[in-house]
C-alpha positions in Angstrom: -3.6 -48.4 64.0 -3.1 -47.2 60.4 -1.7 -49.6 57.9 1.5 -48.8 56.0 0.9 -47.5 52.4 0.3 -50.3 50.0 3.6 -51.5 48.4 5.9 -49.8 50.9 7.1 -53.1 52.4 8.0 -54.4 48.9 11.6 -54.5 47.9 12.7 -51.6 45.7 14.9 -48.6 45.4 14.6 -45.5 47.6 13.5 -43.5 44.4 10.7 -46.1 43.7 9.5 -45.8 47.3 9.5 -42.0 47.1 7.6 -42.2 43.9 5.1 -44.5 45.5 4.6 -42.2 48.5 3.9 -39.3 46.1 1.5 -41.4 44.0 -0.4 -42.4 47.2 -0.6 -38.7 48.2 -1.9 -37.7 44.7 -4.5 -40.5 44.7 -5.8 -39.6 48.2 -5.9 -35.9 47.2 -7.8 -36.6 44.0 -10.3 -39.3 45.3 -10.5 -38.6 49.1 -9.7 -42.2 50.2 -6.7 -44.6 50.3 -5.7 -46.6 47.3 -6.8 -50.2 47.2 -5.8 -53.0 44.9 -5.9 -56.8 45.1 -2.3 -58.2 44.9 -3.3 -61.8 45.0 -0.7 -63.7 43.0 1.7 -60.8 42.6 5.3 -61.8 43.5 6.9 -59.7 46.3 9.5 -58.3 43.9 6.8 -57.1 41.5 4.5 -55.5 44.1 6.1 -52.1 44.2 5.9 -51.7 40.4 2.4 -53.2 40.2 1.1 -50.8 42.9 2.8 -47.8 41.3 1.6 -48.6 37.8 -2.0 -49.2 39.1 -2.1 -45.9 41.0 -0.7 -43.9 38.1 -3.2 -45.6 35.7 -6.2 -45.1 38.0 -5.3 -41.4 38.6 -6.7 -40.8 35.1 -10.1 -42.2 36.1 -13.0 -39.8 36.9 -14.6 -40.0 40.3 -17.4 -42.4 39.4 -15.2 -44.7 37.4 -12.7 -44.9 40.2 -15.4 -45.6 42.8 -16.4 -48.6 40.7 -12.8 -49.8 40.3 -12.1 -49.4 44.0 -15.3 -51.3 44.9 -14.3 -54.1 42.6 -10.8 -54.3 44.1 -12.4 -54.4 47.6 -14.7 -57.3 46.5 -11.7 -59.2 45.1 -9.8 -58.7 48.4 -12.9 -59.8 50.4 -13.4 -62.9 48.3 -9.8 -63.8 48.5 -9.8 -63.5 52.3 -13.0 -65.5 52.5 -11.5 -68.3 50.3 -8.4 -68.4 52.5 -10.6 -68.6 55.6 -12.7 -71.4 54.2 -9.7 -73.3 53.0 -8.0 -73.0 56.4 -11.3 -74.1 58.2 -11.6 -77.1 55.9 -8.0 -78.1 56.5 -8.5 -77.8 60.2 -11.7 -79.8 60.1 -10.1 -82.5 58.0 -7.2 -82.8 60.4 -9.5 -83.7 63.3 
């Protein structure tokens, strides 16, 4: 099942969500894949602006530069998820 566009669940105005949808479409048209960014530590009320600013900034990247940035963001997301899993496992093991 496809995931909703990054930032679309964040609070914000209809105009901001429309701008975000347009930015996602422009990003996918330019780079051929969905936009990824690690949002660890970003407050929910800041997510929409953070995602929109990131997309707009990264649209200026060339293909090779964006490939590197996207790969780095995916690594950050994977490491964050791994850290959360280890922490949860450690907490569960400690509770036994």
